C-alpha positions in Angstrom: 0.0 0.0 0.0 1.5 3.4 -0.9 2.4 5.8 1.9 -0.4 8.5 1.5 -1.8 10.8 4.1 -5.2 9.1 3.8 -3.6 5.8 4.6 -2.6 7.4 8.0 -6.2 8.7 8.7 -8.6 6.4 10.2 -12.2 6.3 8.9 -14.7 7.6 11.4 -18.3 6.8 11.2 -21.1 8.1 13.4 -24.3 6.0 13.3 -27.6 7.7 13.9 -31.2 6.7 14.3 -33.1 5.2 11.5 -30.1 3.5 9.8 -28.4 6.9 8.8 -24.7 7.6 9.3 -22.1 10.2 8.6 -18.6 8.9 7.5 -15.4 11.0 7.5 -12.5 9.3 5.5 -9.9 12.0 5.9 -10.6 14.1 2.9 -14.4 13.9 2.5 -17.5 13.6 4.6 -20.3 11.5 3.4 -24.0 10.9 4.6 -25.5 7.5 4.1 -29.1 6.4 4.4 -30.6 2.9 4.7 -27.7 1.2 6.7 -25.0 2.4 4.4 -26.8 1.3 1.1 -27.5 4.8 -0.2 -24.9 7.5 -0.3 -26.9 10.8 -0.1 -24.1 13.3 -0.1 -20.3 13.6 -0.2 -18.4 16.8 0.2 -14.8 17.8 0.9 -13.9 18.5 4.5 -12.4 21.9 3.5 -15.9 23.2 2.9 -16.9 22.6 6.7 -18.7 25.6 8.2 -20.3 24.6 11.4 -21.8 21.9 13.6 -25.0 22.7 15.5 -26.4 20.2 18.1 -29.7 20.7 19.7 -31.5 18.3 22.1 -34.9 16.9 21.1 -37.6 17.6 23.5 -40.9 15.9 24.0 -44.3 17.6 23.3 -44.1 19.2 26.8 -40.7 20.5 26.4 -39.0 17.8 28.7 -35.8 16.0 27.5 -36.7 12.6 25.9 -35.7 9.4 27.8 -33.1 8.2 26.5 -31.8 11.6 25.4 -31.6 12.3 21.7 -29.9 15.1 19.8 -30.4 16.6 16.4 -27.1 17.4 14.7 -26.8 19.6 11.7 -23.4 19.5 10.0 -22.9 22.3 7.5 -20.5 21.6 4.8 -21.2 22.3 1.1 -24.6 20.7 2.0 -26.4 20.4 5.2 -26.2 16.9 6.7 -28.7 16.1 9.5 -28.4 13.2 11.9 -30.4 12.2 15.1 -27.9 10.7 17.7 -27.7 9.6 21.2 -25.3 11.0 23.9 -22.4 8.8 22.6 -23.0 9.8 18.9 -23.0 13.5 20.1 -19.6 12.9 21.5 -18.4 11.2 18.4 -19.6 13.9 16.2 -17.9 16.6 18.3 -14.6 14.6 18.2 -14.9 14.2 14.4 -15.4 18.0 14.0 -12.5 18.7 16.1 -10.4 16.6 13.8 -11.6 18.8 10.8 -10.2 21.9 12.6 -6.9 20.4 13.5 
């Protein structure tokens, strides 16, 4: 295998509810639907703008149990994913890798 920067970068995948996931391969960020069978979008990481995470609430404004978060990853396109607390931490760590 040739020694390329991508070979040194681990692939990071964050799985959300309903079979969706966001995958970072070192140079691009991709959104998949249907348990990885359908690639919905792929954008270069250099176009990253922001990550916005909000907690989903019940009809009466109380946090859901178990806690769920809606994440909006703004790159060239907007990628949305519903995650649990572990997925939220994984997304924040992935975005920290974009900035370094």
